[in-house]
N, C-alpha and C positions, 0 to 999 in steps of 0.2 A: 537821470539819463545815465546810462553806464555804456561807454564807447571806447573802441580801440585805438589806442594812441600808436602802438607799434605791434606788428603781427609776431606770432610765436614761431620764429624760425629756429632751427637747431643750432645752437651756439651762440644764442642771442638772448636778450631780454624780451618777454612779453610785458608791455606796459598798457594798462587801462586807466580810464578817468571815469569818475562819477561827478556829475554836476547837479546843482539844484538841491543839494543836501542842507539840512538846517545847520545854522551857525555852530550850535552846541550839539554834538552827535557823536556817540559811539558808533563806529561802522565796522561790519564783520564781513570782509569777503569771503564768499563761499565758493569753493572750487571743487568739481567733481567730474567723474566720468560717465555720469549718467543723469537724467532728468528726473524731476520730481514734481508733484503738486499737492503742496500742503498749505491750505488756508492757515495764515499766521494768527488769525483770530480764534482758532481752534486751540492754540498753544497759549497766546499771551492776552491777556485782557486789554492790553493798551494797543493792540494791533488794529490797524484800520481794515474794515471790512473791504475785500476784493484784492488785498495784498497776499500774495502767495509765494512760498518758497519753492523755486522752480528747479533747483539744483540739488541734487544727492551730495551732501557735503563730506567729501573725504578729507578735506583741508580746510579749516576755518580759521582766519586770523582776526586781529583786532588793530584798528586804526582809529584816529580821531579826525573829525572834519575840521580843516582849517580853510576860512572864508567861503563855505559853501561847496567846496570841491574836495574829493580825495583821490589821491594817485596810488596805484598799484603796481607792484613789479614783481615778476617772476622769472628766475634764471631757467633758461631751458638748455638741458645738456647737449653737448656738441656730439652727437650720434646719430647716425642714419637709422637706427634701429627704433626710433620714436617717430620718424616721419609718418604721417598720416593719422597719429593719435589724435583723438578728440577730446577736448576738456571743455567743460561748462563753467561760466563764472556768472554770479549775482552778487549783489550787495545788499545786505539786510541793515537797516538804519534804525538806531533808538535814539530819539531826540529827547534831549535832557533840558531840565530848566536850570537856571543859574546855581542851584544848590544841589544838583545832580540827581533829582527825582525825574523818573520816566514820564513823559509827555505822551508820546505815541511811538508806535513801531511800524516802519514801512519796509518796503523793498523795491529795489530798482528792476529794471528788465534784466533778462538774462542773455549772455552771449554763448555762442557755440563756436568753439575756436579749434581749428585743425592744425597741428604741427607741421611746419614745412622744412624743406632741405634743399640747399642749393647745391 
């Protein structure tokens, strides 16, 4: 489950948290300005049926799961010019065995976030 910890206000940090992640996993936060609908099983044999990439990935990062949770942060510039901009985020998860072999690939829900300004 991907959820918002702090909202994306201009001049602050967007913080999100994914929970329910396997103990050993490579996690790829995907950020984009538009949505997508790509079944991961059409790209990766290890992907579970029904798991889709829902965000067009203009920015993809790499994190590791710590205790089944992953925290993500993104600095939002302090300018009113970006107020109202919409960003989408999703996490793609690659579960690994202790030797580093891929067990399965899944994806979280997607978030639609609008940058605010005070």
